[in-house]
C-alpha positions as a Python dict, from the first residue, in 0.01 Angstrom:
ca = {
    (1, 'G'): (0, 0, 0),
    (2, 'N'): (92, 364, 27),
    (3, 'A'): (165, 349, 399),
    (4, 'P'): (500, 515, 474),
    (5, 'F'): (589, 237, 715),
    (6, 'C'): (512, -128, 666),
    (7, 'A'): (397, -241, 1008),
    (8, 'H'): (443, -607, 923),
    (9, 'E'): (816, -560, 861),
    (10, 'G'): (844, -372, 1187),
    (11, 'Y'): (660, -648, 1372),
    (12, 'T'): (880, -917, 1219),
    (13, 'A'): (1192, -730, 1326),
    (14, 'L'): (1052, -671, 1674),
    (15, 'Y'): (955, -1035, 1716),
    (16, 'Y'): (1297, -1165, 1615),
    (17, 'Q'): (1472, -919, 1850),
    (18, 'L'): (1305, -1092, 2144),
    (19, 'S'): (1464, -1378, 2335),
    (20, 'D'): (1297, -1719, 2326),
    (21, 'K'): (1149, -1664, 2672),
    (22, 'Q'): (1023, -1316, 2580),
    (23, 'R'): (865, -1456, 2262),
    (24, 'A'): (693, -1733, 2456),
    (25, 'L'): (533, -1481, 2693),
    (26, 'V'): (430, -1237, 2419),
    (27, 'L'): (271, -1523, 2224),
    (28, 'A'): (89, -1646, 2534),
    (29, 'L'): (-54, -1298, 2592),
    (30, 'A'): (-146, -1256, 2225),
    (31, 'K'): (-325, -1592, 2236),
    (32, 'E'): (-512, -1532, 2562),
    (33, 'G'): (-577, -1162, 2515),
    (34, 'V'): (-581, -1033, 2871),
    (35, 'V'): (-420, -1218, 3160),
    (36, 'R'): (-464, -1143, 3528),
    (37, 'E'): (-261, -1418, 3694),
    (38, 'I'): (56, -1390, 3488),
    (39, 'N'): (259, -1587, 3743),
    (40, 'S'): (-2, -1857, 3798),
    (41, 'A'): (101, -2219, 3757),
    (42, 'A'): (-192, -2278, 3520),
    (43, 'F'): (-92, -1994, 3283),
    (44, 'I'): (272, -2107, 3290),
    (45, 'R'): (184, -2471, 3227),
    (46, 'R'): (-72, -2393, 2956),
    (47, 'N'): (181, -2191, 2758),
    (48, 'N'): (504, -2382, 2835),
    (49, 'L'): (654, -2075, 2999),
    (50, 'P'): (968, -2062, 3216),
    (51, 'T'): (950, -2093, 3595),
    (52, 'Q'): (797, -1812, 3800),
    (53, 'S'): (1129, -1652, 3897),
    (54, 'T'): (1251, -1642, 3537),
    (55, 'L'): (909, -1532, 3415),
    (56, 'S'): (906, -1236, 3656),
    (57, 'A'): (1229, -1109, 3499),
    (58, 'V'): (1087, -1156, 3148),
    (59, 'V'): (767, -970, 3243),
    (60, 'K'): (974, -679, 3374),
    (61, 'Q'): (1188, -669, 3056),
    (62, 'L'): (881, -657, 2833),
    (63, 'L'): (705, -399, 3051),
    (64, 'D'): (1017, -179, 3044),
    (65, 'R'): (1021, -197, 2663),
    (66, 'D'): (646, -125, 2638),
    (67, 'I'): (591, -448, 2448),
    (68, 'I'): (344, -560, 2709),
    (69, 'T'): (155, -339, 2950),
    (70, 'K'): (-27, -371, 3279),
    (71, 'E'): (-347, -189, 3368),
    (72, 'L'): (-557, -262, 3675),
    (73, 'N'): (-357, -583, 3733),
    (74, 'L'): (-433, -703, 3379),
    (75, 'Y'): (-148, -781, 3144),
    (76, 'F'): (-172, -766, 2764),
    (77, 'V'): (30, -692, 2451),
    (78, 'Y'): (62, -313, 2437),
    (79, 'D'): (15, -280, 2060),
    (80, 'H'): (-320, -434, 1967),
    (81, 'F'): (-212, -474, 1604),
    (82, 'F'): (110, -650, 1707),
    (83, 'A'): (-106, -892, 1905),
    (84, 'L'): (-323, -952, 1596),
    (85, 'W'): (-10, -999, 1382),
    (86, 'L'): (123, -1256, 1630),
    (87, 'R'): (-209, -1442, 1625),
    (88, 'N'): (-219, -1443, 1245),
    (89, 'R'): (142, -1494, 1146),
    (90, 'I'): (299, -1683, 1432),
    (91, 'L'): (14, -1867, 1601),
    (92, 'S'): (-192, -1902, 1281),
    (93, 'I'): (-516, -1842, 1467),
    (94, 'D'): (-786, -1779, 1209),
    (95, 'L'): (-968, -1459, 1300),
    (96, 'H'): (-1249, -1510, 1047),
    (97, 'F'): (-1530, -1686, 1227),
}
């Protein structure tokens, strides 16, 4: 299109800059949408995430970079369109119902 910046290229670059553990968490949040108990055993197990202590560090890294955000104790991917891109391109979740 005529967009001055191709968001998809930016998202690809952003995704591949992340560590494996950061990717795993971002994908889990993209898949689940909004997560309250980010350190819960169920969330960790469901998404094959690292242990709680490691996960806490990863959460902080992603919060500091504004890749994920926290509002009212709810965690989610900061950029809604990045979350959609992750669901489409990486998770291959069909959004057409």
